[in-house]
TORNU-153563 format. One record per residue: x, y, z of N, C-alpha, C in turn; residue number from 1. Coordinates in steps of 0.05 Angstrom, whole numbers, plus 5000, padded with zeros to 4 digits. Example, Ala and Ser with C-alpha at 12.3 -4.5 7.8 and 13.67 -1.06 7.14 Angstrom:
2
     nu     nv     nw    cau    cav    caw     cu     cv     cw   num
   5264   4886   5156   5246   4910   5156   5264   4934   5156     1
   5257   4955   5142   5273   4979   5143   5258   5001   5157     2
This chain:
128
     nu     nv     nw    cau    cav    caw     cu     cv     cw   num
   1438   8832   0748   1416   8850   0741   1391   8833   0738     1
   1368   8845   0740   1343   8831   0736   1327   8829   0761     2
   1306   8813   0759   1287   8809   0781   1292   8782   0794     3
   1292   8782   0821   1297   8758   0837   1274   8755   0856     4
   1263   8730   0857   1241   8724   0876   1250   8705   0897     5
   1242   8710   0922   1249   8693   0944   1239   8664   0940     6
   1256   8645   0945   1248   8617   0945   1247   8609   0975     7
   1224   8613   0987   1221   8609   1016   1228   8580   1024     8
   1222   8561   1008   1227   8533   1015   1257   8527   1017     9
   1273   8541   1002   1302   8537   1003   1316   8555   1024    10
   1302   8575   1034   1313   8595   1052   1311   8587   1081    11
   1328   8599   1097   1328   8595   1127   1327   8623   1138    12
   1303   8635   1141   1301   8663   1149   1297   8665   1180    13
   1311   8684   1191   1309   8688   1220   1282   8701   1227    14
   1272   8695   1250   1248   8708   1260   1254   8737   1268    15
   1234   8755   1264   1237   8782   1274   1252   8800   1255    16
   1258   8792   1231   1272   8809   1211   1254   8811   1186    17
   1259   8832   1171   1244   8836   1146   1248   8813   1127    18
   1228   8808   1111   1229   8787   1091   1228   8801   1063    19
   1249   8798   1048   1250   8810   1021   1240   8790   1001    20
   1215   8794   0991   1203   8776   0972   1213   8779   0944    21
   1217   8804   0935   1226   8810   0908   1248   8831   0910    22
   1270   8826   0895   1292   8845   0894   1298   8849   0864    23
   1299   8875   0856   1304   8882   0828   1330   8898   0827    24
   1349   8889   0810   1373   8904   0804   1371   8915   0776    25
   1375   8941   0773   1372   8954   0747   1393   8976   0744    26
   1403   8980   0720   1422   9001   0715   1408   9028   0717    27
   1422   9047   0729   1411   9075   0732   1434   9093   0726    28
   1438   9099   0700   1461   9114   0691   1486   9098   0697    29
   1506   9109   0711   1530   9094   0717   1528   9081   0744    30
   1504   9080   0755   1500   9067   0781   1480   9044   0778    31
   1475   9030   0801   1456   9008   0802   1434   9016   0821    32
   1409   9011   0814   1387   9015   0831   1377   8988   0841    33
   1374   8985   0867   1364   8961   0879   1337   8968   0893    34
   1316   8954   0884   1289   8959   0894   1280   8933   0908    35
   1272   8936   0933   1264   8913   0949   1235   8915   0958    36
   1219   8894   0954   1192   8893   0964   1189   8868   0980    37
   1175   8870   1002   1171   8847   1020   1153   8854   1043    38
   1161   8843   1066   1145   8846   1091   1163   8855   1114    39
   1154   8874   1129   1167   8882   1154   1163   8860   1174    40
   1178   8860   1196   1175   8839   1217   1146   8838   1228    41
   1131   8860   1228   1104   8860   1238   1083   8851   1217    42
   1093   8843   1193   1075   8834   1172   1064   8855   1153    43
   1071   8880   1158   1062   8902   1139   1081   8902   1115    44
   1071   8914   1093   1086   8915   1068   1111   8932   1072    45
   1133   8923   1060   1158   8937   1061   1167   8943   1033    46
   1179   8967   1030   1190   8975   1004   1214   8993   1010    47
   1237   8987   0998   1260   9005   1001   1276   9005   0975    48
   1291   9027   0973   1307   9031   0949   1335   9041   0956    49
   1354   9033   0940   1382   9040   0943   1393   9045   0915    50
   1407   9067   0911   1421   9072   0886   1450   9079   0892    51
   1468   9065   0879   1497   9070   0883   1514   9052   0866    52
   1538   9050   0874   1558   9033   0859   1567   9011   0878    53
   1577   8989   0866   1587   8967   0881   1616   8972   0887    54
   1622   8994   0902   1649   9003   0907   1656   9004   0937    55
   1638   8994   0954   1644   8993   0982   1637   9019   0997    56
   1627   9039   0982   1620   9065   0994   1591   9065   1003    57
   1585   9078   1025   1558   9079   1035   1541   9098   1017    58
   1517   9088   1009   1498   9104   0995   1471   9102   1010    59
   1455   9122   1008   1430   9124   1024   1410   9103   1015    60
   1396   9093   1035   1373   9075   1032   1348   9091   1038    61
   1327   9089   1022   1302   9102   1028   1281   9081   1033    62
   1263   9086   1052   1240   9068   1058   1245   9046   1077    63
   1269   9043   1088   1275   9022   1107   1278   9033   1135    64
   1259   9028   1153   1262   9039   1180   1286   9028   1196    65
   1297   9006   1187   1320   8994   1202   1347   9002   1190    66
   1347   9017   1168   1372   9024   1155   1371   9051   1142    67
   1393   9065   1142   1394   9091   1127   1417   9091   1107    68
   1436   9072   1109   1458   9071   1090   1463   9041   1083    69
   1473   9037   1059   1480   9009   1051   1504   9011   1032    70
   1522   8992   1034   1544   8991   1015   1547   8962   1005    71
   1555   8960   0979   1562   8935   0967   1590   8937   0956    72
   1605   8915   0957   1632   8914   0946   1636   8888   0931    73
   1646   8889   0907   1651   8865   0892   1674   8849   0905    74
   1669   8824   0913   1689   8807   0924   1702   8790   0902    75
   1685   8781   0883   1694   8767   0859   1671   8768   0839    76
   1674   8758   0815   1653   8762   0795   1625   8752   0803    77
   1623   8734   0821   1597   8724   0829   1589   8732   0858    78
   1605   8748   0871   1600   8753   0900   1602   8783   0906    79
   1582   8792   0922   1582   8819   0933   1583   8817   0963    80
   1599   8834   0976   1598   8837   1005   1581   8862   1010    81
   1564   8860   1031   1545   8881   1037   1547   8890   1066    82
   1543   8916   1071   1540   8926   1098   1516   8944   1099    83
   1501   8942   1120   1477   8959   1125   1482   8974   1151    84
   1476   9000   1150   1480   9017   1173   1455   9032   1181    85
   1454   9038   1206   1433   9056   1217   1447   9075   1236    86
   1444   9101   1231   1457   9121   1248   1487   9118   1250    87
   1500   9110   1228   1529   9107   1228   1540   9081   1238    88
   1522   9064   1250   1530   9038   1261   1523   9015   1243    89
   1542   8997   1238   1537   8973   1222   1518   8955   1238    90
   1495   8949   1226   1475   8932   1239   1473   8905   1226    91
   1480   8903   1200   1479   8878   1185   1502   8877   1166    92
   1514   8853   1165   1534   8847   1144   1525   8823   1129    93
   1534   8821   1104   1524   8799   1088   1541   8794   1064    94
   1534   8772   1051   1547   8763   1027   1526   8754   1007    95
   1527   8763   0982   1509   8756   0961   1524   8741   0940    96
   1516   8716   0936   1530   8698   0917   1511   8690   0895    97
   1518   8696   0870   1502   8688   0847   1514   8662   0837    98
   1497   8642   0832   1507   8616   0822   1521   8619   0795    99
   1538   8600   0789   1553   8600   0764   1535   8602   0739   100
   1511   8589   0741   1492   8590   0718   1475   8615   0718   101
   1477   8632   0739   1462   8657   0740   1433   8654   0746   102
   1424   8630   0755   1396   8626   0760   1387   8630   0789   103
   1406   8629   0807   1399   8632   0836   1419   8651   0849   104
   1410   8664   0870   1428   8680   0886   1422   8674   0915   105
   1443   8671   0931   1440   8665   0959   1451   8689   0975   106
   1434   8699   0993   1442   8722   1009   1444   8712   1038   107
   1468   8713   1049   1473   8705   1077   1478   8731   1093   108
   1461   8736   1113   1464   8760   1129   1465   8753   1158   109
   1479   8770   1173   1478   8768   1202   1480   8796   1214   110
   1469   8799   1237   1469   8825   1249   1452   8827   1274   111
   1443   8851   1280   1427   8856   1304   1402   8870   1296   112
   1379   8861   1306   1353   8874   1300   1352   8901   1315   113
   1333   8918   1307   1330   8943   1322   1325   8939   1352   114
   1314   8915   1359   1309   8909   1387   1333   8897   1401   115
   1356   8895   1387   1381   8886   1399   1385   8856   1398   116
   1368   8841   1384   1371   8812   1382   1389   8805   1358   117
   1408   8787   1363   1426   8778   1341   1411   8758   1324   118
   1418   8758   1297   1405   8740   1279   1424   8731   1257   119
   1417   8710   1243   1430   8701   1219   1409   8690   1200   120
   1410   8698   1175   1390   8688   1155   1404   8680   1130   121
   1392   8660   1117   1401   8653   1090   1376   8654   1072   122
   1377   8672   1053   1354   8675   1034   1363   8667   1006   123
   1348   8649   0994   1354   8640   0967   1334   8652   0948   124
   1343   8663   0926   1326   8676   0906   1330   8663   0879   125
   1308   8661   0864   1308   8651   0836   1305   8674   0817   126
   1321   8673   0796   1320   8694   0775   1294   8691   0759   127
   1281   8713   0754   1256   8713   0739   1261   8719   0710   128
């Protein structure tokens, strides 16, 4: 939970994909709300939201032109597996690992851009 800011110097971001500068995880009743702010591939502001559980079930994403559903599943106490879908098709898979000290999280994603180009990114975030 909490606010995470992108550490661009530690990250290896693919060209042509959105850049998530700030990610906030917050409790929302018995669910989790994930709010993402950053930049779209064309440099315009990006904002999307997802509310659901870390149970591997697809929940709706709002505000993301490249995704309409997202699921998270707990792999172990420090790791979440993630799938992002558009139109029922998995376009991105990833793994989110929080460090043992809880100060950093590393998000490794791979998939296909809306233009059909394959990518892999590693984004490192610092807890605020």
